[in-house]
C-alpha positions as CSV (number, residue, x, y, z in Angstrom):
1,M,16.0,32.8,-6.1
2,K,17.2,30.0,-8.3
3,N,17.4,27.6,-5.2
4,K,13.8,28.5,-4.3
5,T,12.6,27.7,-7.8
6,I,14.4,24.3,-7.8
7,L,12.9,23.6,-4.4
8,L,9.4,24.4,-5.6
9,L,9.8,22.3,-8.7
10,F,11.1,19.4,-6.7
11,Y,8.2,19.7,-4.2
12,L,5.6,20.0,-7.0
13,T,7.1,16.9,-8.7
14,V,7.0,14.9,-5.5
15,S,3.4,16.1,-4.8
16,A,2.4,15.1,-8.4
17,L,3.9,11.6,-7.9
18,M,1.9,11.2,-4.7
19,L,-1.3,12.2,-6.4
20,L,-0.6,9.9,-9.3
21,N,0.0,7.0,-6.9
22,V,-3.2,7.7,-5.1
23,C,-5.2,7.9,-8.3
24,L,-3.6,4.7,-9.7
25,Y,-4.3,2.8,-6.5
26,T,-8.0,3.9,-6.2
27,S,-8.8,3.5,-9.9
28,A,-6.7,0.5,-11.0
29,K,-5.3,-1.1,-7.8
30,M,-1.7,-0.2,-9.0
31,S,1.1,1.5,-7.2
32,F,4.7,2.3,-7.9
33,A,7.0,-0.8,-8.1
34,G,8.2,-2.1,-4.7
35,Y,6.5,-2.0,-1.4
36,W,8.6,0.9,-0.1
37,S,8.6,3.2,-3.1
38,D,5.4,5.0,-2.4
39,R,6.2,5.2,1.3
40,V,9.6,6.9,0.4
41,I,7.7,9.4,-1.8
42,F,5.3,10.1,1.1
43,W,8.1,10.7,3.6
44,I,10.0,13.0,1.1
45,W,6.8,15.0,0.7
46,L,6.2,15.1,4.4
47,L,9.7,16.3,5.2
48,A,9.8,18.8,2.3
49,T,6.4,20.4,3.2
50,P,7.7,22.4,6.3
51,V,10.7,23.6,4.2
52,V,8.5,24.8,1.4
53,V,6.0,26.5,3.8
54,I,8.8,28.3,5.6
55,C,10.6,29.4,2.4
56,F,7.4,30.7,0.7
57,W,5.5,31.9,3.8
58,K,5.1,35.5,2.4
59,I,3.0,34.2,-0.5
60,I,-0.8,34.0,0.3
61,W,-1.2,30.6,-1.4
62,T,1.4,29.1,0.9
63,K,-0.6,30.3,3.9
64,I,-3.8,28.9,2.5
65,Y,-2.0,25.6,1.7
66,F,-0.6,25.4,5.3
67,W,-4.0,26.0,6.9
68,L,-5.6,23.5,4.6
69,L,-3.0,20.9,5.6
70,L,-3.4,21.7,9.3
71,T,-7.2,21.6,9.1
72,G,-7.1,18.3,7.2
73,L,-4.8,16.8,9.9
74,I,-7.1,18.0,12.7
75,L,-10.2,16.7,10.9
76,S,-8.6,13.3,10.3
77,V,-8.0,12.9,14.1
78,L,-11.6,13.9,15.1
79,P,-13.4,10.7,14.0
80,M,-11.5,8.4,16.4
81,A,-8.3,9.2,14.4
82,L,-9.2,6.5,11.8
83,P,-7.8,8.4,8.7
84,F,-4.8,9.4,10.7
85,F,-3.9,5.9,11.7
86,G,-4.6,4.7,8.1
87,I,-2.0,7.2,6.9
88,F,0.4,6.3,9.7
89,L,0.2,2.5,9.2
90,S,0.5,2.9,5.4
91,G,3.2,5.5,5.5
92,T,5.5,3.7,8.0
93,G,5.0,0.2,6.6
94,R,3.7,-1.0,10.0
95,G,0.5,-2.0,8.3
96,R,2.1,-4.9,6.5
97,L,1.9,-7.9,8.8
98,N,3.8,-10.4,6.7
99,H,4.9,-10.9,3.1
100,F,6.4,-13.6,0.9
101,S,8.0,-13.1,-2.6
102,I,7.1,-16.2,-4.6
103,E,7.8,-17.1,-8.3
104,N,6.9,-15.1,-11.3
105,N,7.4,-11.7,-9.5
106,I,4.3,-12.3,-7.3
107,R,4.2,-11.1,-3.7
108,V,1.7,-12.4,-1.1
109,Q,1.2,-10.1,1.8
110,T,-1.1,-9.5,4.7
111,V,-1.9,-5.9,5.4
112,A,-4.0,-4.0,8.0
113,Y,-4.1,-0.3,7.3
114,G,-6.9,0.5,9.7
115,I,-7.2,0.0,13.4
116,M,-10.8,-1.1,13.2
117,G,-10.7,-3.3,10.1
118,R,-9.6,-6.9,9.8
119,P,-6.3,-7.7,8.1
120,R,-6.5,-8.4,4.3
121,L,-4.6,-10.8,2.1
122,Q,-3.2,-9.2,-1.0
123,I,-1.6,-10.9,-4.0
124,V,0.5,-8.4,-5.9
125,K,2.2,-8.7,-9.3
126,D,5.5,-6.9,-9.2
127,G,6.2,-4.8,-12.3
128,L,9.1,-2.8,-13.6
129,L,7.5,0.6,-12.9
130,F,4.2,-0.3,-11.2
131,D,2.9,-3.1,-9.1
132,K,-0.7,-4.4,-9.6
133,V,-2.9,-5.8,-6.8
134,L,-4.4,-8.9,-8.4
135,L,-6.5,-10.0,-5.4
136,E,-7.5,-8.5,-2.1
137,D,-9.4,-10.9,0.1
138,V,-10.1,-11.9,3.8
139,D,-7.1,-13.0,5.8
140,E,-8.5,-16.4,6.8
141,V,-9.3,-19.6,5.1
142,N,-11.4,-22.6,6.2
143,K,-9.3,-25.7,6.4
144,N,-12.2,-28.0,7.4
145,D,-15.5,-27.6,9.3
146,S,-13.9,-26.6,12.6
147,T,-10.4,-25.1,11.7
148,W,-9.8,-21.7,10.3
149,L,-6.2,-20.6,9.4
150,E,-5.1,-16.9,9.1
151,F,-2.7,-16.1,6.3
152,R,-0.9,-13.6,8.5
153,N,0.3,-16.5,10.7
154,A,1.9,-18.4,7.8
155,A,5.6,-19.0,8.1
156,N,6.2,-19.4,4.4
157,A,4.4,-19.6,1.1
158,K,5.2,-21.5,-2.1
159,F,3.9,-20.9,-5.6
160,I,2.2,-24.0,-7.1
161,S,0.5,-23.0,-10.3
162,Q,-1.4,-20.2,-12.1
163,S,-3.9,-19.6,-14.8
164,D,-5.5,-16.5,-16.3
165,T,-8.2,-16.5,-13.6
166,S,-6.5,-18.1,-10.5
167,I,-3.3,-18.7,-8.7
168,T,-2.6,-21.7,-6.4
169,I,-0.3,-21.1,-3.4
170,K,0.8,-23.5,-0.7
171,Y,1.0,-21.9,2.8
172,F,3.2,-23.3,5.6
173,F,2.0,-22.7,9.1
174,E,3.8,-23.7,12.4
175,K,2.0,-27.1,12.6
176,D,0.1,-27.3,9.3
177,T,0.2,-26.8,5.5
178,L,-2.6,-25.7,3.3
179,Q,-2.8,-25.4,-0.5
180,T,-5.3,-22.7,-1.6
181,E,-6.5,-21.7,-5.0
182,H,-7.2,-17.9,-5.1
183,V,-9.7,-17.0,-7.8
184,L,-9.0,-13.6,-9.2
185,K,-11.8,-11.2,-9.8
186,E,-10.8,-10.5,-13.4
187,K,-8.9,-12.3,-16.0
188,T,-5.2,-11.4,-15.7
189,S,-2.2,-11.9,-17.8
190,F,0.7,-12.7,-15.5
191,N,3.3,-11.8,-18.1
192,Y,3.2,-8.0,-18.2
């Protein structure tokens, strides 16, 4: 009985951490520190769910929970499996196409968490407990009138400068370099 209580408390804690992460990301574009931390929490929850369902199967709320999860999975596959692939690409890390850690605990990454959407450039400020997405923008930049470069094809990135409203990064491509000033949507203090 004591082991079941510990298992249930552990599962509820992991579930609460997942919900906190989702709420923080949707409301403030923040997630737990490190790219893999929220994915590890997701996989722990995913692996613990069958164990909890089997251990507590005789309780009516467990059966309701199981059928809600199964129904949610089926419904996510029906509309061309878009939500399913979003969860898969995010949960496995396959949605991150490239990333560079640059100065001042800033990470530049290109992500594609949907099979129908275009990749997105993210500039993320690494924090002690939480990471903050400072900018999410299109994955391409116009070099001149006829040349477009995609950030996902960059071989490297180098920090140049920053202000409260922008950050300048130099991108190195196979045969080209490009210095880009990214204007942030809101004034940001880089020193949190």
